[in-house]
C-alpha positions in Angstrom: 97.8 123.0 115.9 97.9 121.9 112.2 95.0 122.6 109.9 93.7 121.0 106.7 91.9 122.7 103.8 89.3 121.1 101.6 88.3 122.8 98.3 85.2 121.7 96.4 84.7 123.0 92.8 80.9 122.9 92.6 78.7 123.9 89.7 77.3 127.1 91.3 80.2 127.9 93.5 83.5 126.8 95.1 83.5 125.9 98.8 86.6 126.0 101.1 86.5 124.2 104.4 89.0 124.4 107.2 89.5 121.4 109.6 91.8 120.9 112.5 93.9 117.9 113.3 91.1 116.3 115.3 88.9 116.3 112.1 86.7 119.0 113.5 85.3 121.5 111.0 86.1 125.1 112.0 84.6 127.1 109.2 83.4 127.1 105.6 83.2 129.8 102.9 81.8 129.8 99.4 82.5 132.0 96.3 80.0 131.8 93.4 80.7 131.4 89.7 78.5 131.6 86.6 77.3 129.0 84.1 77.2 129.9 80.4 74.6 128.3 78.0 75.8 129.4 74.5 73.0 127.2 73.0 70.0 125.2 74.3 71.3 122.1 76.2 74.9 123.5 76.3 76.6 124.2 79.7 80.0 125.7 80.0 82.2 127.4 82.6 85.4 129.4 82.5 88.1 127.5 84.5 89.6 130.8 85.5 86.4 131.6 87.4 87.0 128.5 89.4 90.4 129.7 90.3 89.3 133.2 91.3 86.6 131.6 93.5 89.2 129.3 95.0 91.4 132.2 96.0 88.4 134.2 97.3 87.0 131.2 99.3 90.3 130.2 100.7 91.1 133.7 102.0 87.6 134.0 103.4 87.7 130.7 105.3 90.9 131.3 107.1 89.7 134.8 108.1 86.4 133.4 109.3 88.1 130.7 111.4 90.7 133.1 112.8 93.5 130.9 111.6 96.8 131.8 110.1 96.8 130.2 106.6 100.4 129.3 107.0 99.5 126.7 109.5 97.6 124.7 106.9 99.6 121.6 106.3 97.5 119.7 103.7 95.0 120.5 100.9 92.4 118.2 99.4 90.5 118.8 96.2 87.0 117.8 95.1 84.9 118.9 92.2 82.1 118.4 89.8 82.8 115.3 87.8 83.1 114.7 84.0 83.9 118.3 83.0 86.4 118.7 80.1 89.3 121.1 80.6 91.8 121.2 77.8 95.0 123.3 77.8 98.1 124.0 75.7 101.7 123.4 76.8 101.7 126.4 79.0 98.6 125.4 80.9 96.3 128.0 79.2 92.8 126.8 78.6 91.9 126.4 74.9 88.2 126.9 75.4 85.6 127.1 78.2 85.1 123.8 80.1 82.1 121.7 78.8 80.7 120.6 82.2 78.8 117.6 83.5 75.2 118.7 82.6 75.9 119.6 79.0 73.8 117.6 76.6 75.3 118.4 73.2 77.2 115.0 72.9 74.3 112.5 72.3 75.7 111.6 68.9 79.2 111.0 70.2 77.8 108.9 73.1 75.9 106.7 70.6 79.0 106.4 68.3 81.2 105.3 71.2 79.0 102.3 72.0 78.7 101.3 68.4 82.4 101.6 67.8 83.4 99.2 70.7 80.7 96.7 69.9 77.8 97.7 72.0 76.9 98.9 75.5 77.8 95.7 77.3 81.3 95.7 75.7 81.9 99.3 76.8 80.8 98.5 80.3 83.3 95.6 80.4 86.0 98.0 79.4 85.3 101.1 81.6 82.5 100.1 84.0 79.8 102.3 82.5 77.8 103.0 79.4 78.5 106.1 77.3 76.6 109.0 78.7 76.5 112.7 77.5 77.9 113.7 80.8 81.1 111.7 80.4 84.4 113.4 79.5 85.2 111.1 76.5 82.0 112.2 74.7 83.0 115.9 75.2 86.6 115.3 74.0 85.3 113.7 70.8 82.8 116.5 70.3 85.7 119.0 70.3 87.5 116.8 67.7 84.4 116.6 65.5 83.3 120.3 65.8 86.4 122.3 66.7 89.3 120.5 65.0 91.7 123.4 65.2 91.2 123.6 68.9 91.6 119.8 69.2 95.0 119.9 67.4 96.3 122.3 70.0 95.5 120.1 73.0 98.5 119.1 75.1 96.7 118.3 78.4 93.3 117.1 79.4 92.1 117.6 83.0 89.0 117.5 85.1 87.8 120.7 87.0 89.5 120.0 90.3 92.7 119.0 88.6 92.8 122.4 86.8 92.9 123.9 90.3 95.7 121.5 91.2 97.6 122.8 88.2 97.1 126.4 89.4 98.2 125.5 92.9 101.2 123.3 92.1 102.0 123.5 88.4 101.5 119.7 88.2 99.3 117.8 85.7 97.9 115.0 87.8 94.6 113.2 88.1 93.3 110.5 90.5 91.4 107.4 90.0 88.0 108.3 91.6 87.3 111.3 89.4 88.9 109.9 86.3 86.8 106.7 86.5 84.0 109.0 85.3 85.6 109.9 82.0 84.8 106.6 80.2 88.5 106.2 79.5 89.8 104.5 82.7 90.1 100.8 83.2 88.8 100.6 86.7 90.1 97.1 87.4 93.7 98.2 86.7 93.0 101.8 87.9 94.8 103.1 84.8 93.9 104.3 81.3 92.1 101.8 79.1 94.4 100.9 76.2 91.5 99.6 74.0 89.6 102.9 74.4 92.6 105.1 73.7 93.4 103.0 70.6 89.9 102.7 69.3 89.3 106.5 69.5 92.9 107.5 68.7 93.4 109.4 71.9 97.0 110.5 72.5 98.1 109.0 75.8 100.4 112.0 76.3 97.5 114.4 76.8 96.2 112.4 79.8 97.7 112.9 83.2 99.1 110.2 85.4 96.6 109.0 87.9 97.1 108.2 91.6 95.0 107.1 94.6 93.0 109.9 96.2 95.1 110.2 99.4 98.5 110.5 97.6 100.4 113.7 97.6 100.5 115.1 94.0 102.5 118.3 94.4 103.2 121.3 96.6 101.9 124.8 96.5 104.2 127.2 94.6 105.6 130.3 96.3 103.7 132.7 94.0 100.4 131.0 94.6 101.1 130.7 98.4 101.4 134.5 98.6 98.1 134.9 96.7 96.2 132.5 99.0 97.9 133.5 102.3 99.2 130.0 102.9 102.7 128.5 103.2 104.7 127.6 100.1 105.3 123.9 99.8 101.9 122.9 101.3 101.2 119.4 100.0 98.1 118.8 97.8 96.6 115.3 97.7 94.8 113.7 94.9 91.3 114.2 96.2 88.2 112.9 94.4 85.1 113.5 92.4 82.3 115.2 94.3 80.3 111.9 94.8 83.2 109.9 96.2 84.4 112.9 98.3 80.8 113.5 99.6 80.7 109.8 100.6 83.9 110.3 102.6 82.3 113.3 104.2 79.5 111.0 105.3 81.9 108.3 106.5 80.7 105.8 103.8 84.1 104.0 103.5 83.2 100.4 104.5 81.4 97.7 102.6 77.6 97.7 102.9 77.6 101.3 104.2 75.4 103.5 101.9 74.3 107.1 101.7 71.1 108.7 100.4 71.6 112.3 99.6 68.9 114.6 98.4 69.9 118.0 97.0 68.4 119.2 93.8 69.2 115.7 92.5 69.3 112.6 94.6 72.1 110.0 94.9 72.1 106.6 96.5 75.7 105.5 97.0 77.2 102.3 98.4 80.8 101.4 99.1 82.1 98.1 97.9 85.5 96.3 98.2 84.9 94.4 95.0 84.6 95.7 91.5 81.2 95.0 90.0 79.1 96.6 87.3 75.4 96.7 86.2 75.4 94.9 82.8 72.5 97.2 81.8 74.2 100.4 82.9 71.4 101.7 85.1 73.8 102.0 88.1 77.2 103.7 87.8 80.4 102.1 89.0 83.5 104.1 89.9 86.7 103.8 91.8 86.2 104.9 95.4 88.6 107.3 97.2 89.7 104.3 99.4 92.7 102.7 97.8 91.8 99.7 95.7 88.1 99.8 96.4 85.0 100.8 94.5 81.5 102.4 94.7 78.2 102.1 92.9 75.5 104.7 92.8 72.3 105.8 91.1 71.5 109.4 90.4 67.9 110.7 90.2 67.7 114.2 88.7 64.9 115.9 90.5 64.3 114.6 94.0 64.8 117.7 96.3 64.3 119.6 93.1 60.7 118.5 93.0 60.1 119.8 96.5 61.8 123.1 95.5 59.7 123.3 92.4 56.5 122.8 94.4 57.5 125.6 96.8 58.3 128.0 94.1 55.3 127.3 91.9 52.5 126.2 94.2 53.7 127.0 97.7 53.4 130.8 97.8 50.9 130.7 100.7 53.3 128.7 102.8 56.2 131.0 101.8 54.2 134.1 102.9 53.1 132.4 106.1 56.7 131.3 106.8 58.0 134.8 106.3 55.5 136.2 108.9 56.4 133.4 111.4 60.2 133.7 110.7 60.5 130.0 109.8 61.6 128.0 106.8 58.8 127.6 104.2 59.8 123.9 103.9 58.9 123.4 107.6 55.3 124.5 106.9 55.1 122.5 103.7 56.2 119.4 105.6 53.5 120.0 108.2 50.9 120.1 105.4 52.3 116.8 104.0 52.1 115.2 107.4 48.4 116.0 107.5 47.8 113.8 104.5 47.6 110.0 104.6 50.4 107.8 103.3 49.7 107.2 99.6 47.6 110.4 99.3 44.5 108.4 98.5 46.0 107.1 95.3 47.8 110.2 94.1 51.3 109.7 92.7 54.0 112.2 91.6 56.5 111.2 89.0 59.6 113.4 89.7 60.9 113.7 86.2 61.2 117.5 85.9 64.4 117.3 84.0 64.2 113.8 82.5 65.7 110.9 84.5 69.0 109.1 84.8 68.5 106.1 87.1 67.0 103.7 86.4 65.4 104.9 83.1 68.1 107.1 81.4 65.3 109.0 79.6 65.9 112.7 78.7 62.3 112.9 77.5 60.6 111.8 80.7 58.2 114.4 82.2 57.0 115.0 85.7 53.3 114.5 86.3 50.7 113.9 88.9 48.5 110.8 88.4 45.4 110.2 90.5 44.0 113.7 91.3 40.3 113.6 92.3 37.8 115.8 94.0 39.0 115.1 97.5 42.7 116.1 96.7 44.0 119.1 98.6 47.3 120.8 98.8 48.2 118.5 101.7 48.0 115.5 99.3 49.8 117.3 96.5 52.8 118.2 98.6 53.0 114.8 100.3 52.8 113.0 97.0 55.8 115.1 95.8 57.8 114.0 98.8 56.7 110.4 98.3 57.5 110.5 94.6 61.0 111.7 95.2 61.5 109.0 97.8 60.1 106.3 95.5 62.6 107.5 92.9 65.4 107.1 95.4 64.1 103.7 96.2 64.5 102.7 92.6 68.3 103.0 93.1 68.2 101.3 96.5 66.4 98.2 95.1 68.6 98.1 92.0 71.7 98.0 94.2 70.2 95.1 96.2 69.4 93.3 93.0 73.0 93.6 92.0 74.0 91.7 95.1 75.1 94.6 97.3 74.1 94.4 101.0 73.0 97.7 102.5 73.1 97.4 106.3 72.8 101.1 107.0 71.8 104.1 104.9 73.1 107.5 106.0 70.7 110.3 105.1 71.9 113.8 104.1 70.7 116.9 102.2 67.2 118.2 102.3 65.7 114.8 102.8 67.5 114.5 106.1 66.4 117.8 107.7 62.9 116.8 108.9 61.9 113.9 111.1 58.9 113.3 108.8 61.0 112.9 105.7 63.6 110.8 107.5 61.0 108.4 108.7 59.4 108.3 105.2 62.7 107.2 103.8 63.3 104.5 106.3 59.7 103.2 105.7 60.0 103.3 101.9 63.6 101.8 101.7 62.8 99.2 104.4 66.2 99.9 105.9 67.8 101.2 109.0 68.7 104.8 108.3 71.0 107.1 110.2 72.1 110.7 110.3 75.6 111.9 111.3 77.2 115.0 112.9 78.7 116.2 109.6 76.9 118.1 106.8 79.7 119.6 104.8 80.0 116.8 102.2 82.7 116.8 99.5 84.9 119.7 101.0 85.0 117.8 104.4 85.7 114.5 102.6 88.8 115.9 100.9 90.0 117.7 104.0 90.0 114.2 105.6 91.9 112.9 102.6 94.5 115.6 103.1 94.9 114.7 106.7 95.3 111.0 105.9 97.6 111.7 103.0 100.0 113.8 105.0 100.3 111.5 108.0 97.8 112.8 110.6 95.9 109.5 110.3 97.2 106.2 109.2 94.5 105.8 106.5 91.3 107.3 105.2 89.0 105.1 107.4 90.8 106.3 110.5 90.4 109.9 109.5 86.6 109.3 109.0 86.3 107.5 112.3 87.9 110.5 114.1 85.5 113.1 112.9 82.2 111.4 112.0 79.7 110.0 114.5 76.2 108.7 114.1 73.7 111.0 115.8 70.4 109.5 115.1 69.0 106.1 114.0 65.6 105.7 112.2 64.1 102.3 111.9 61.3 101.4 109.5 57.8 101.1 111.0 56.5 97.7 110.1 52.9 98.9 109.3 54.1 101.9 107.3 56.6 99.7 105.5 53.9 97.3 104.4 51.8 100.2 103.1 54.7 101.7 101.2 55.7 98.4 99.6 52.3 98.3 97.9 52.4 101.9 96.9 55.9 101.5 95.5 54.8 98.6 93.4 52.1 100.8 91.8 54.6 103.7 91.4 56.9 101.4 89.3 54.0 100.6 86.9 53.5 104.2 86.0 56.7 105.1 84.0 56.4 102.1 81.7 52.8 103.0 81.0 53.8 106.5 80.0 57.2 106.0 78.4 56.1 106.1 74.8 54.1 109.3 75.4 57.0 111.4 76.7 58.8 111.8 73.4 55.4 112.9 71.9 55.0 115.5 74.6 58.6 116.7 73.8 57.8 117.0 70.1 54.7 119.2 71.0 56.9 121.6 73.0 59.2 122.4 70.1 
């Protein structure tokens, strides 16, 4: 039987996934890598660490699955979006990669919008406003602050594309990931001539871009020996981690959406048509389905809020869980279920690390509002779960306001692991929610792309249909939905009431 390898270059580690020709996941393996913070707000990684992790994870996953690596017939690549990788002519990196969560480029982001004539004009060119995470801001920062390095640039890549270079020797990107650089014209699915001209970006340093399923090169003999796979194995374009994760959830048709809660939360919807949010609250990118698009909102501390509560205030639950041999989150969820919906007027604003959607406010702070003498740990923990879900609902409602129909929301991540939180999401969103049989996200998505791109399936949708099945349907309870609608209306009033105070709190912490 033929096998397909999906590789996902994450922030904390690289995951390798092995899938058979029937789209069944056989095994996964992960190898960690470090993040460097040379200054406050900076975030960098060594691309060679990604490569070492790729080699380690690939060898580990074939061994774990008991599969001869030479029977792998296609490879797909996913990775953290927006990271800047710059190399010389020989493919050697000129500096560490400035990755997605680096915050040093606020000045460059502001200058980009001014230079093109404002935010709305920039959105009309590349689909999104300028954000510190985007690759163009990082490239301009290097030009402004490391001019000698900038002069030596011969190639610009994104993280997963550097792994492609190491695998195949080819400098190639693809439209899904590159649509997060703020340099791609998403309507033409090619580089934006006005952006390159305005900022004097040499077109020759940018790679050609292809659709996500297209074969971009073949594994070289030397690399094949190192990885234990066959020389000549084709490598397809792949995608950014968000588009690839959507593929891994089967979100490849119009009006299908996903709500994924990890540390951050993402609400993602597939669209056949290109559309943007004129205010830039929701991001628009090319999807990994040829000629189609996606829109999504990212909330920075959804599952992260629950993790923070466990670490800071949930020690009793952690200790009890250790004695019982269960997950601490299971006990914390039981506590939350013992509190009433709305927690008697207690709200949690989940802005532990600022916010992105819909407020785009780096100064926003997390807080409880409404604590009183009857408040117990039950209300505290439930309010954290509700606050995270209300934040996700901000994105759900924005997508609806922009004219997107959401007929089904597929839940994944930590927010999908308990019946209690699944039902809370259905009630807050007011939508039919589902879960599926796959939990491997981006690595699975690009393994499916590899199978589609090398002929095992006729297209990406057929590949997803072969491996992904709905396992559970959760419908909103009418009574709970009515209650949460009122609670959400109050939640939405709280950020505007505190917005002007957050920068003052920031100033006091310096």
